[in-house]
N, C-alpha and C positions, 0 to 999 in steps of 0.2 A: 609449321616449323620444319626445318631440314630433317629429314631422316636419314639420307644418305649424303654423308659429307665427302666420300671419295668421289664420287660423280660430280657433286657441286664444285669441287675442287678443279676437277678435270674440265669441267664446263667453262669456270672464269679462265682458266689459262688458255683453252682453245679460243674463246672470244677475243682475249687480248692478242693473241697470236694473230687471228685474221685481221684485227684492226689494225695493227703494225704494220703487216705486210700491206695491207691496202693503203696505208697513208705513207707507205715507204719512209718510215721514221726511224732515225738513227741513234735516239737515245731515249731514256725515261728518266725524269727527275721527280724526288721525293722528299719530302721533308719528313724526317724522322725526329719523333718527340721524346720517345720513351715509353709510350703509350701502346696500347694493343691494337688500335685502328692502323697506324701507320706501320706497325710492325709487321702485322698480318698481310698488309698491302705489298711490302717489299718481299716477303716470304713466297706469296703467291707469283710475283712477277720476276723473279730471279731465274728459274727454270726456262721460262720463255724468253727472256733475254738472251739466255746462255744460247739456246736453240736458234735463235735468229740472228746473233751477232749483234744485238742491241746493247749500247753500254748502259747500265743502270748507275746513277749518279743519286746518293744518298746524302743528306745534308743536315746536321743537326744545328739549327738556328736558333741561338740563346739570346734573350733580351731582359737583362736584370733579373725576372722573377723566377727562373727555373732554378729547382732545386738540385743539389747535387746527384743525388740518387736517380732523377730523372735524365740528367745529361749523361752518366754513366750507361744507363740502359740504352739511350739513343746511340751511343759510340758502339756499344757492344752489336745493338742491330744492324747498324750502319755499315761496320767492318764484316759483319757476317754475312749479309745479304748484299751489298752493295759491290760493285766495280770499283766505285770511287766513293769515298767517302772523306768528309771533311767537316769540322765544326766551326761554325761562323758565328763570332759574339758581335751583335749588333747594339750592345747596349750603350757604348759611347755614341753611336749615331744616333740612337733613340734620344739620348739624354740631351744632346745637343739640338735635336730637331723638334722635341715635342714642345716646347714653349712657343714655336712659330705655328704649330700644328693645331695646337690648342687655343682657341680664341680666348677663354676665360682663365688661362692657366694661373695667372699670378692672382687671382681673385678667389678661386674656388676652393672648398675644402677637399683636399685631395685624399681624404682617409674615407670619403663616402662611397658606398657599394656602386652608386651610379657613375661616379667618376673613375674608379677602378675599371668598370667594364669599357667605358669609353677609352681609356688608355689600354685594354686588353685589346679592343678592336683595332687599335693603331698598329699594335705590335703584329696582330696576323697579317695586317695588310701589307707591312714592312716585309715580314717573311715571304709572303707570295710575291711581291715585286722581285725579290732577290732570286726566287725559285724560277719565275718565269723568264727572267733574262738569262739564267743558265740553260734553261731549255732553248731559248732561241739561238745560243751560242752553239749548241749542239745539235741543232736540228731536231729537237725532239718535243715532248710534251710533258705537262706535269701532270702527276696522279694526284687524284681526289683521295682522300682517306676518311670521307664521312661515312655514317651508316644510316639505316631508316630509322632508328629510334632518335636520332639527333636531328635527323632532317624535320620529322614531325614535330619535335619539341622546339625547333628554332635554336638548337644548341651548337651554332656554328656561327662565324663572322661573314656577313654579306662582303664579297670581294677581297676577302681574306684566307678562305678555307676551301672554296671549291676548286678543283683543277680541271683538267682538260678529260680525264677518264675514271671513271669510279666502277673499281670492280665489287666494293662492298656496299655501295651507297642502298642497295635494295635489301640488305640482310639486316636482321634485327640485332641488336647489340648481343643478346644473348647467344645468336647464332656466330656472331663474330669471334666472341670467347670459344664457343665449341668448335668451329673449325680450326682456329689456331691450336685447340687441344688435339685435334685429328692431325694436324700437321707436325706437331711435336712428337706423337705416338710415332709416326709412321717416317720419321728422318733418320738416315744413318748418321748424319752430321751432327755428332754430339754438341759442337759450339753453336750451330744454328739453333738446336734444339732449346738449349738453355738460354739462349740470347731471347727467344720468342716466350719460353716458360716465365721469365723474368717479367715480360710485360704483361703476362696473364695475372700473375701473382700481385702485380702493383695495384695501388689505390688509383683509380682513374682521375686524372686532373689534365686541365687544359694547357697548363703551364703558364699562365699569364698573370697568376698571383690575385686572382679575384677572390677564390676561396679556397678552401684546403682539398676539395674534391670536387669532381663533377656532379655528384650526388648530392653536396650541400647546396649547390645552385639550383637543382631540379626539385629538391625536396622530397627524397625518398631514400629507402635505407638500401636498395640494391636495384641493379639493373632487370633481374627477374622481376620485381614488382612493377618495375616502370613498363615493361614491355606486357605484362599481362594486363595493367591497367589500359593502355593504349588499343591492346587486340580486342578486350572487351567492350572498349568505347567504339572502334570501327565496326564491330559487328552489331552493335545497338545503341548508335548514336544519340537516340532520344532517352537513353537511361537517364533519368534524373539525379539518381544517387551519383553517377559519375560525373557529371556536368560540374558540381562543386569540388570536384578532386583538384588538387594544385597541379596535377600532371595533364590532366585534361585542358586546366585553363592555359596552362602554357602552350599548349597546341593552339588553341585558339587566337592566343595574342601573338602568335608568331606566324600567323597565316600570310602576312604580307611579304616576308621573306620568301616563302615558297612560290609567291606570284611575282617576285621579282625577275626583270624589270616589268612592270606592267603598262602596257601599252593601249591606250584606248581604242577599241574596235572602231575600223573605218564606218561601218554601217551605225556607230553610235555618233558619229561625226557628220557625215553627210551620206544622201541617198545616190549621189553619185560613184560610179565603179571606179576602179583605178585605171581603165583604159577604155 
C-alpha cells in the first residue's frame, strides 16, 4: 500500500503532464458520477490542465436511475474542478432506444438482476459515446476513472467505462480513498475540499440502478475487506480457503473482461510468419 501520498500525487500529475504534452492534446473529458473515483480523477487532473492550458470538461450524464444526491455531488465536483461543466440527461434517449437495443425487451422480466445488469451496461455505453464525441470535438481524450480493485473484480462495463488514460487504474480502492483524503487535507480551496469530501463519505454506487451500493453487488461489507481478500489471494493463489470466497470467485469469473479483446495468437493458427 502507498505510504507517501504526497509523492504519489506528484508522480501522477507529472505523468499526466508529460502525456498531454507529448500527444499535443487540447482537452480532457471526464464523466463525473458523484462517486469517489471520478472525483479523485478530476481533482488530480485540474492543476495539470491549468499549467498546460488544457481545458477540462466535466459531464454528469444521468439516465433514469441516478439518485438526486448523486447528481448533486457530481455537479459540485464538476463545477469545482472542471473548466466546463454540464449535466446531460439521456433518460428520454435511453427510453426511446432501449426497445430497439434489447432483443427481448417486450418478453423478458425487467425486474430480474440479470436484466438490470444488461440495462446498466447499455447506460454505461451510451455515456461513453457522449464523452468520446465531446473529446473528438475538442481535440482531447477521455479520462478513465476505474481503479485496480474494480479491475480485478470485473466491476466495470466493457466498452462503457474504460477511457483513454487512467491515473488511478493501478490504485487499490482503499488507496483511492486515502489519496482523496490527502488532497482534501492539503487543499486551500474550501469548496474543492468539500466537493471531494462529500464523495469520500458517500455510499459507493455505479448509478445504474442495479443494487443500492457497489458492495451489495460484490458481496462484502467494505472495500477494506475486499482489498485485503484480493491481496491475500494474489500473494497465495493456492490458498484453498480463499478460492471459495465470493470476492475471489468474482475475480476468476471476470477474467475474460481483462483479456478483452482476445485475439488468437498467429502461432496458434499457422507456422507461417507475418512476412
